[in-house]
Each structure stands twice: as C-alpha cells, then as structure tokens.
C-alpha positions as a Markdown table, in Angstrom:
| # | Residue | x | y | z |
|---|---|---|---|---|
| 1 | Met | 8.1 | -4.3 | 29.5 |
| 2 | Lys | 5.9 | -4.4 | 26.4 |
| 3 | Leu | 6.0 | -2.5 | 23.1 |
| 4 | Arg | 2.7 | -2.0 | 21.4 |
| 5 | Leu | 2.3 | -0.6 | 17.9 |
| 6 | Ile | -1.3 | 0.7 | 17.6 |
| 7 | Ala | -2.0 | 1.4 | 14.0 |
| 8 | Ala | -5.0 | 2.4 | 12.0 |
| 9 | Gly | -5.6 | -0.1 | 9.2 |
| 10 | Ala | -6.5 | -3.8 | 9.0 |
| 11 | Arg | -6.6 | -6.4 | 6.2 |
| 12 | Leu | -3.4 | -5.0 | 4.6 |
| 13 | Pro | -1.4 | -6.6 | 1.9 |
| 14 | Ala | 0.5 | -9.7 | 2.7 |
| 15 | Trp | 3.9 | -8.1 | 2.1 |
| 16 | Ile | 3.1 | -5.5 | 4.9 |
| 17 | Asn | 2.1 | -8.2 | 7.4 |
| 18 | Ser | 5.0 | -10.3 | 6.4 |
| 19 | Gly | 7.5 | -7.4 | 6.7 |
| 20 | Phe | 6.2 | -6.4 | 10.1 |
| 21 | Ser | 6.2 | -10.0 | 11.4 |
| 22 | Glu | 9.7 | -10.5 | 10.2 |
| 23 | Tyr | 11.1 | -7.7 | 12.4 |
| 24 | Ala | 8.6 | -8.4 | 15.3 |
| 25 | Lys | 9.9 | -12.0 | 15.8 |
| 26 | Arg | 13.5 | -10.6 | 16.1 |
| 27 | Phe | 12.6 | -8.7 | 19.2 |
| 28 | Pro | 13.9 | -9.9 | 22.5 |
| 29 | Pro | 11.5 | -12.0 | 24.7 |
| 30 | Glu | 11.8 | -9.3 | 27.5 |
| 31 | Thr | 10.5 | -6.5 | 25.1 |
| 32 | Pro | 8.1 | -8.1 | 22.6 |
| 33 | Leu | 6.5 | -6.0 | 19.9 |
| 34 | Glu | 2.7 | -6.4 | 19.7 |
| 35 | Leu | 0.7 | -5.0 | 16.9 |
| 36 | Ile | -2.8 | -3.8 | 17.6 |
| 37 | Glu | -4.8 | -2.9 | 14.5 |
| 38 | Ile | -7.6 | -0.3 | 14.6 |
| 39 | Ser | -10.1 | -0.4 | 11.8 |
| 40 | Val | -10.0 | 2.6 | 9.4 |
| 41 | Val | -13.2 | 4.6 | 9.3 |
| 42 | Arg | -14.3 | 5.5 | 5.7 |
| 43 | Gly | -16.5 | 8.2 | 4.4 |
| 44 | Gln | -16.8 | 10.6 | 1.5 |
| 45 | Ala | -19.0 | 13.4 | 2.8 |
| 46 | Gln | -17.7 | 16.7 | 3.8 |
| 47 | Gly | -15.8 | 16.6 | 7.2 |
| 48 | Ala | -15.7 | 12.8 | 7.0 |
| 49 | Ala | -11.9 | 12.7 | 7.2 |
| 50 | Glu | -11.9 | 14.6 | 10.4 |
| 51 | Arg | -14.7 | 12.5 | 11.9 |
| 52 | Ala | -12.9 | 9.3 | 10.9 |
| 53 | Thr | -9.6 | 10.3 | 12.5 |
| 54 | His | -11.5 | 11.3 | 15.7 |
| 55 | Val | -13.1 | 7.9 | 15.9 |
| 56 | Glu | -9.9 | 6.1 | 15.0 |
| 57 | Gly | -8.2 | 8.1 | 17.7 |
| 58 | Ala | -10.7 | 7.2 | 20.3 |
| 59 | Arg | -10.2 | 3.5 | 19.5 |
| 60 | Met | -6.5 | 3.9 | 19.8 |
| 61 | Leu | -6.7 | 5.6 | 23.1 |
| 62 | Ala | -9.1 | 2.9 | 24.5 |
| 63 | Val | -6.5 | 0.1 | 24.1 |
| 64 | Ile | -3.6 | 2.0 | 25.8 |
| 65 | Pro | -3.0 | 0.6 | 29.3 |
| 66 | Pro | -2.6 | 3.2 | 32.2 |
| 67 | Lys | 0.9 | 4.5 | 32.8 |
| 68 | Thr | 2.0 | 3.6 | 29.3 |
| 69 | Trp | 4.6 | 5.9 | 27.5 |
| 70 | Val | 2.8 | 7.1 | 24.4 |
| 71 | Val | 4.8 | 8.0 | 21.2 |
| 72 | Ala | 2.9 | 9.6 | 18.3 |
| 73 | Leu | 4.4 | 9.0 | 14.9 |
| 74 | Asp | 4.0 | 12.4 | 13.3 |
| 75 | Val | 5.8 | 14.1 | 10.4 |
| 76 | Thr | 6.2 | 17.2 | 12.6 |
| 77 | Gly | 7.7 | 15.2 | 15.5 |
| 78 | Arg | 11.3 | 15.1 | 16.6 |
| 79 | Ala | 13.6 | 13.5 | 14.0 |
| 80 | Val | 16.2 | 11.2 | 15.2 |
| 81 | Asp | 19.1 | 9.2 | 13.7 |
| 82 | Thr | 19.8 | 5.6 | 14.5 |
| 83 | Pro | 22.2 | 6.2 | 17.4 |
| 84 | Ala | 19.8 | 8.8 | 18.9 |
| 85 | Leu | 17.0 | 6.3 | 18.5 |
| 86 | Ala | 19.2 | 3.7 | 20.4 |
| 87 | Arg | 19.8 | 6.2 | 23.2 |
| 88 | Trp | 16.2 | 6.9 | 23.4 |
| 89 | Trp | 15.4 | 3.2 | 23.6 |
| 90 | Ala | 18.0 | 2.9 | 26.4 |
| 91 | Lys | 16.1 | 5.6 | 28.4 |
| 92 | Arg | 12.8 | 3.7 | 27.8 |
| 93 | Leu | 14.4 | 0.6 | 29.1 |
| 94 | Gln | 15.6 | 2.4 | 32.3 |
| 95 | Asp | 12.1 | 3.9 | 32.8 |
| 96 | Gly | 10.5 | 0.5 | 32.5 |
| 97 | Arg | 7.1 | 1.5 | 31.5 |
| 98 | Asp | 5.3 | -0.1 | 28.5 |
| 99 | Val | 5.6 | 1.9 | 25.4 |
| 100 | Ala | 2.8 | 2.4 | 22.7 |
| 101 | Phe | 3.4 | 3.9 | 19.3 |
| 102 | Leu | 0.5 | 5.4 | 17.5 |
| 103 | Ile | 0.4 | 5.4 | 13.8 |
| 104 | Gly | -2.7 | 7.1 | 12.1 |
| 105 | Gly | -4.6 | 6.1 | 9.0 |
| 106 | Pro | -4.8 | 7.7 | 5.6 |
| 107 | Asp | -6.1 | 11.0 | 7.0 |
| 108 | Gly | -3.4 | 11.2 | 9.7 |
| 109 | Leu | -3.4 | 10.8 | 13.6 |
| 110 | Ala | -6.2 | 12.2 | 15.6 |
| 111 | Ala | -5.8 | 15.4 | 17.6 |
| 112 | Gln | -6.6 | 13.6 | 20.8 |
| 113 | Cys | -3.7 | 11.1 | 20.2 |
| 114 | Leu | -1.3 | 14.0 | 19.7 |
| 115 | Thr | -2.5 | 15.5 | 22.9 |
| 116 | Arg | -2.2 | 12.2 | 24.8 |
| 117 | Ala | 1.3 | 11.4 | 23.5 |
| 118 | Asp | 4.2 | 11.9 | 25.8 |
| 119 | Glu | 6.3 | 12.7 | 22.7 |
| 120 | Arg | 6.2 | 12.9 | 18.9 |
| 121 | Leu | 8.6 | 11.2 | 16.8 |
| 122 | Ser | 9.2 | 11.6 | 12.9 |
| 123 | Leu | 10.7 | 8.8 | 10.8 |
| 124 | Ser | 11.1 | 11.2 | 8.0 |
| 125 | Pro | 9.9 | 14.5 | 6.5 |
| 126 | Leu | 8.6 | 12.3 | 3.6 |
| 127 | Thr | 5.0 | 11.2 | 3.6 |
| 128 | Phe | 4.8 | 7.3 | 3.7 |
| 129 | Pro | 1.7 | 5.1 | 3.3 |
| 130 | His | 0.4 | 4.5 | 6.8 |
| 131 | Ser | 0.7 | 0.7 | 6.3 |
| 132 | Leu | 4.3 | 0.9 | 5.4 |
| 133 | Val | 5.2 | 3.0 | 8.5 |
| 134 | Arg | 4.6 | 0.0 | 10.7 |
| 135 | Val | 7.2 | -1.9 | 8.9 |
| 136 | Leu | 9.6 | 1.0 | 8.9 |
| 137 | Leu | 9.1 | 1.5 | 12.6 |
| 138 | Ala | 9.6 | -2.2 | 13.5 |
| 139 | Glu | 12.8 | -2.3 | 11.6 |
| 140 | Gln | 14.1 | 0.9 | 13.1 |
| 141 | Leu | 13.2 | -0.3 | 16.6 |
| 142 | Tyr | 15.0 | -3.6 | 15.9 |
| 143 | Arg | 18.0 | -1.7 | 14.7 |
| 144 | Ala | 18.2 | 0.4 | 17.8 |
| 145 | Ile | 17.9 | -2.7 | 19.9 |
| 146 | Ser | 20.7 | -4.4 | 17.9 |
| 147 | Leu | 22.9 | -1.3 | 18.2 |
| 148 | Leu | 22.6 | -1.4 | 22.0 |
| 149 | Lys | 23.4 | -5.1 | 22.2 |
| 150 | Gly | 26.4 | -4.7 | 20.1 |
| 151 | His | 24.9 | -6.8 | 17.3 |
| 152 | Pro | 26.4 | -6.2 | 13.9 |
| 153 | Tyr | 23.0 | -5.6 | 12.1 |
| 154 | His | 23.6 | -1.8 | 12.2 |
| 155 | Arg | 26.6 | -0.7 | 10.3 |
| 156 | Glu | 27.9 | 3.0 | 10.2 |
C-alpha cells in the first residue's frame, strides 16, 4: 500500500523539505510516504487565482492512480484528533487501497480535486502556509501509525 502526498509547490525552503523527509523516512516499508510536487501556477490578472487552482488541480488528478482513496486537505473538512486519525488509518489499512492526500497551493485546492476526493480532512481551523501542511500531515500520519503500533512517540 502506498501513500502519496500530492502537493502544490516546488522549490520550497530547505527546512520544509528537511522536515517532510525526517518524517517520511520513519514510515514503515509496507506503507511508504511519497511526495509528488505539482508546480504552482502564478498570475496577477483578474481571475488568475481561479485559473491557477484549476490547472494545479488538473495536474494533481493526472498523477492519481486508479482506485486510489483520495483525501483532500481542506479547512472545511472533518476535523479529527490523534486517536481518531489512528482509527481512520487502521480502516485504510484494512481497505488496502493506495491513499493520496491532496494539498492545494497558495490559492487553495481546486474544485475538481474536492469533487474527486473520497473524503475531506482538516488539520485545523487555522490557516497554514501550504508548504507547512506537508510537514504537519507527515508528522500526524507518523504519529497515527506509531499509536497503532504501540510505539511511545504519542503521549496523552
């Protein structure tokens, strides 16, 4: 089973890449976490943000293999705590399908990505920089995996 984090944004600060890599390398070999970066489309004209997110969304959808369970990271999505995320992860493991997490760029996630998603999750009602979300998500997924395995990383 593969986990893919499909995120808008490339050429990010070294500390973002380092943070993501630190957690990704901790994932078990049977469920590796792969990062797929989609270039952010830039523009200043009226309507440019909507066009940009549409193009970014099309690029994201193009790299999702068939039958993948798709999770859109969205502030309006279902909020979960760590134990609930661990239970969610256990269900995904039982299902056995690959999972793709979609993280939008500076202007958000495209409507077509939200439509394609099997579910929407929210990390917080706060607004985070899109680049930081990949680090937060990797850490939270690692935490959920650790909790299921009885590893002492998560403390209550």
